[in-house]
N, C-alpha and C positions, 0 to 999 in steps of 0.2 A: 617813577611812573612806568618806565620800560619793563622793570621787573614785575610790576603789578600786571601789565599787559600780558607778559609771558605766562604768569601764573593763571590769568584768566583763560588764555588759549589752552594751556595744558589741562585745566579742569574741564573746559568745554569738550576738548578732544577725548579726555578720559571717559566722559559720560557717553559720547558717541561710540567710542571703542567698546565699552562694556555692553552697550545695547546691541551693537553690531555683532560682537562675539557671541551674544546670547542667541542670535538667530542660527538655525541649522545651516548646513551647507546648502547652496542653491539647488542641488540635485534633490536632496531630501525635502527642501522647502516646496518644490513643485510636487513631489510625491504626496506630501501632507496636504497641499492645497487641492490636489486631485481627489484625495480621500474626503476632504471637507465638502467639495462640490457634490460628491455622491450622497453624503449625509444630508446636506442642505436641500438637495433635490427631493429627498424623502420627506423632510420636514415641510417644505413648501407644498408638496402634493397633499400631505396630510391635512394642511390648513386650507386647501383649495384656493391658493393665491392665484389671481389672474389680473391681467391688465389689458387695455385696448390699444392696439397699434394705432398711433396718431395718423399714419399715412394711409393705411388700408382699411382700418376699422376692424381688423381681425382680432379675435379674442386670443390672447397669448397665455397658455398655461404651462407650468413646469412639467418636464418629463422626469419621471421617477426612476433614477438609476439604482436606488436602494430597494431593488426588487429582483425577482427571478429573471424577468425579461431584461431588466437593466444589466444584470450580471452576464447574460448571454451576449448582449450588445458589446459590453466591455471586452469580453474574451474574443469575440469574432472580429472585432475592428481594431484590436491593439496594434497589429503589425501595419495595417493600412494607415492608421493615425500617424505612425512614425515615418513610413516611407513617403507619404503624401504631404508631409509637413513642409510648407513652402520654403522657409528659410534654409532647410538642410541642403538641398541640392544646389541652390544658388551660391551658398558660402563655399561648399566643397569645390565646385567648378571654378569659381573666381580665384580661390586660394591656390589651386593647381597652377594656374598661369603665373600668379605673383610669386609662387614658390620657385619657379624657374628663374625669374628675374632676380629674386633675392639670392638664390643658391649660386648663381653665376657670379655674383658680386656686383651686378649692374646697379642696383639701388644704392648700395653703400658708396660706390665710386661716384655716382651722380650727386649724392648729398655732399661728399667731400669737395667735389669740383665747385658746387654752388656756393659753399661756405668759403673756401679758400680763395676764390676769384673775386670776392666782394671787397670793395674799398673799406678802409678801417672805419670811416664815418658811417658806413651802412652796415657794419658788422652785426650789430644787435638786430636790426631789421631783417637781415638775411638769415640769421640763426632762427628767429621766430617764424619767418616765412617758410624756411626749410622744414621746421618742426611741424607746421600745419600741413605741408605737402606730404610729409612722411606718413601721415595717417592712412594714405592709400595702401601702404605695406604693413598695416597693423602695428606690431610691437617694435619694429625696427627703429623707430624714433626714440623709444625708451632706452634700448640697449646700445644704440650707436650714437645718436645725436646729443643726448644729455651729457654723457661723459666727454664727448668731443667738444661740446660748447665750453666746458670748464677748461679744457686744455687750450682752446683758442683764446679765451679771456686771459688766462694766466700768461700765455705767450706774448700778449701785447701789454702786459703790466696792469691788468684789471683784476678785480676780485673774481676768482673762478666760481664761487658760489652764485654770484649774480648771473654768470653765464649759464650755469645749470638751471637756475630759477627761470630764466627766459626760455630755455629750450623745453623744460618741463611744462611750463604754462602753455606753450605753443602746441606741444604734442598732446597734452592731456585736457587742458581747459578749452582748447580750440579743436577738440576731437572731431566734431562733425563738419567743420568748415574745410573746404578744399577746392582746388581748381579742377580736380579729376574725381571720377567716381571710384570709390573703394569698396572693400568687402562689406562695410557697415551699411552701405546704401541698399543693396539688394536684400540684406538681412532684415533691416527694419521695414522695408517696403513689403516684404513677404508677411511679416507679422501684422502689419497694418491692413493688408489685403484680407488676411484671415479674419481679422476683427471686423472689418467692414461687411463681411458676409453675414454677420448677425442681423444686419439691417437690409442689405441688398446683395443677394447671391451673385449678381453679375458684375459687381464693382471690381475694378482692377486698379492697383497702385503700382506704377512702374518704378524701377530702381532710380530713375533720374527725377523723381517727383519733387525733390527739394533742391535741384541743381542750381537754378538761378540764384536763389537766396544764399546758398552756401558758397557760391562763387564770389558774390559781393562780400559776404562775411569774412572771407579770407583776408581781404585787404583791410577791412575794418579792424579785425583782431590783430593783424600784424602791426598796424599803426598804434593801436591802444597798448599792445604788449611792449612795443619799443618805448613809448612814453613812460609807462609804468617802470620799466627797467632803468631807464636813464634818470628819471626825475624822483623816483621813490625808493626803489630797491638798492641801487648802487650807492646813493647818499646814505641810506640807513646802514648798510653793511660796512661802508668805509673801506679803507685800504686793507688788502690782505696781508696778514702778519704771520701766517702759518709757515711751516718749514717744508711745504711741498715744493719740489723742484720743478722748474719749467721743463716740459716735455715737448720736443719738436713734433709738429704735426707733419706726418709724412706726405710729401707731394705725390701726385699721381705718377706712376711709372709709365714708361713708353707703352707697355702692354695694355695698361688700363686706359691710356689715352686712345690707343688704337681701338680698344673694345668700345669705348664711348662713341667714337666716330662710326663704327659699324652699327651700333645701336641707334645712333641719331639718324643715320640714313634709312635704316629699317623703319624707325618710327615715322619719318617723313613719308615714306612710301605707303605705310599702313594708313596714316592720316589722309593722304591723298585718295586712297581707295575709298575710305569712309566718306570723304567729301563728295567724291564722284558718285557714290551710291545714294547720297541723301540730298545734296544741294539741288541738282537739276530736277525738273518735273518728271523726267523719265528715269530717275535714279533707281537702280536695281534693288536698293534696300528699302524703298518705299512700298506702301501697300499696293499690290498688283492691280487691285480693282479700283480703289478710290484715289490712288496716288498720294494718299495722306501720309504724313510723316509721324504724327502723334500716335496713331495706332498702326504701326508698321513693324516689319521684321527687325528693323534697326532698334526701335524702342524696346520691343519685347525680347530682343536678343542682346541687350546690354551686357549681361553676365558672360555670354559667349564671346563678346567683343573684348571684354576685360581679359578673359582667358587667352584668346588668340594674341592680343597685344602683348601680354606679359610673356608668353612663350616666345613670340617672334623676337622681341627686343632682348630678352634674356639669352636666347641662343646666339643672336648676333653679337652681343657683348662677349659671351663666352668664347666664341670662335675668334674674335679679335684679340681678346686678352689672354687667350689660351687657357682659360679656366674650365672650358668644356672640351674634352678630348675625345669623347665618344658619347653614344646615346645613353650610356649608363649614368653619366653625370647629369643629364637632363632628368632622367627618372629619379635620381638621387635627390635633386632639388624638389621635385614634386612630392616624393616620399617624406622628406624632412618637413615640408609644410603640413602634410597630413598627420604626422606624428604629434604636432602641436594641438590637434583637434580632438584628441581622445576624450578629454573632459567635456568639451563642447558637445560631442556626439551623445555622450551619456546624458548631459543636461537636456539636449534636444529631445531625447526619447521621452523623458518625464514631462517636459514642457508641452510636447505634442499631445500627450494624453490629457493634461490639464485643459488645454485649449479646446480639444475635441469634446470633453465632458461639459465644459462651460457652454459650448455651442449647442450640444444635444439637449441639455436640460432647460434651455431658454432662460436660464438665470441671468445671463448677460443682457438679454433683451428686456427682461423685467426690471433689472437694476437701471438700465439705460433709460427706459421710459419714465420710471419714477424719478430718476435723477434729473432728466430733462424737465419734468414738471416742476421740480424744486428750483432748478436754475431759472426757469421762466418766471416763477413767482418771486424770485429774488430781485428781479428788475435790473440785474447787472447788464451792461452793454457789452459789445464785442471786446473792447480793449480791456476792461477789468477782468473779464473771463479769461482772456488770453494771458494776461500778466499773472493772474492767479494760478493758472496751470503751469506756467514757467516756474513759479516759486514752489509749487507742490513737487514738481519733478526734481528741482534742485535739492530740496530737503530729503526726499526719498533716496536720492543718490548718495547721501551721506551714510546711509545704513546698508545699502546694497550696491556693490560695485559694477556688476555686469550690465552693460547697456541693453543687451538683447534679453537678458533674464528679466530685467525690470519692465521692458516694453512688452514682453510676453504676458506679464501679469497685468499691466496697466492698459494696454491697447484694447483688450476685449471689454473693458469697462468704459473707458473714456472716449474711444472712437465712436461706438454706437450712441453714447450719450450726446456727444457734440453733433453727430450726424442728424439726430432728431431735432436739433436746434438749427440745422441748416448749414453747419460748417463741414468742410471737406475733410476726409481722413488725412490728406496731405498737409493741411494746415495744422491739424492736431499733432501729426508726427513731427513737423518742424518745430512746433512749440515745445514738445517734449525734448527734442534734441538740444535746444538752447539751454533749457534748465538742467538737463542731464550732463552736459559738458562742463559747465562753469565750476561745479563743486568737486570735480574729480581730484583736483590738486590739493584739496584740504580734507579728503576722505581717506582714513586708514583702510577702508573696505576696498578701495581701488587696488586691483591685483598687483600693480607695479609700484605701489606706494613704498613698500618695504625696500625694494631695489633702489629707489631714489634716496631713501634715508641712508642706505649704505654708501651711495655716491657722495652725499653731503658729508658723511663722516670721514671720507678720505681726506677732506680738506679742513674739516673741523670735527675733531674727535668727540667734542661735547655735544654735537648736534643731535637732537632728538625730534620727536613728533612735534613738540611745541615750537621748535626752531623752524621746522618745515612750514608749519601752518602760519606762523608769524611772518615768514618770508613770502608765502604764496597767497595769503589772504587778499592783498591789494589787487592781484590779478583776478581772483575770483569775483570780488566785489565790483570792480570796474568793468570786467567782461560781462557780468550779469546786467549791469545798467546799460552799457553801450549796445549790447546785442539785443536787449529787450526794446530799446528805443528804435533800433533798425527794424525789428519785427513790427512794431506799432506803425512806423512810417510806411512799411511795405503794405500792411493791411489797409491803412487809410488811403493809399494810392491805388489800391485794388490790383496790384501786380500779381501775375501768376508766379507760383513758387518754383515751377519747373515746367518742362514740356508736358502739355496736357494735364496740368495740375492747378486747377483754380482754387480760390480761397473758399468758395461756397458751393454748395450742391445746386 
């Protein structure tokens, strides 16, 4: 039976892998889609397609980019499309700060301290909890915590593959959950805001729009992940019989401990300043006119706060641990972070053109209005619609790995469609994030999947894609069910998803 299951998983993944490999690189995918928008705008104009805006009664017609006037607009607006694309600046600025914290060694040392100081009974929970928190620093969880978790499990006599599975599930399947805001939050919020402008030009989506829900999700996924590891994965894998030797996990050096103290004090001071600026009615980070917090410099400046916090704690750690000896080391950390964004910047250029063309042509508005009519006529209620979109996002994630690339494609279609039904962009975004996260660990299209296969093969030379999927599928399945239930409860209770982020318009 077990062999049959493995055979099924292997065949299933082979189909997904073939379909996924048949797709062009995401950069060329956006270029092709931008070209298709141009062509479709010409076809739509040729057939005089038009719809009526349900809110204003305005007649919406497509703008033909497949024309001389359209060509002029494409040429003259190309640079502006790129430089004004909302996610670009937010990601660059946030990653500059995180680059200092990561380059100084602060993030790596903090993760090691969190894991090493945990009681053995809480070891699995702490690894999973740490993995979820590591999402703030993007890929650090994959390259540091996944192999570290194997070492930790092996050092205490447990199967190292189970440790890797737990860490991988936390870092990847729990990608959107966190107690802190990370680079993914402003990135997705920027794309959501761009998409909402198809319906409402004045709508804003702040980076903390899903914070309340993701905060609670952190504890839910940590608990579910611990249960799955202890009750399903470890019993299935059994005792480790490989020849891999136990490697001692290095304890923090005195320099690293001193660095963490420096960073801790700096973090407390920084937090105190933020509390002082936001908690009191007279807080200097509130709106100067209305004293409101939801629409304030604090909320609109979240990206800058992430940058300053990352730089401050990173420098403090570096000075204490002596990993930063001059200003050149600070610049080096920022530069290294920017080096990882080469592909992202290229991707953003083409994504920006696609989004701009989609907005110009009114195709997004037309599809949204027709889609809204279809959904209304379907008679589906709030919960079936939300659960349906979770599943759609989860399935699409199997074929396309990048969360931002998928959302850049999906947001201009689904956000206007759901807005016309009365749902907020923030609710659509959080629904997407749930579905997008849970299938990361079983998708060969996920950028770090190959790295995790290599990690698994260090302890099991016969491990392949089928092995990974068979091990990780319980996490995917249970995370999907548990997270969806939490989302349904959240909607039924009518709770806000984050500061200034209601469920409905």
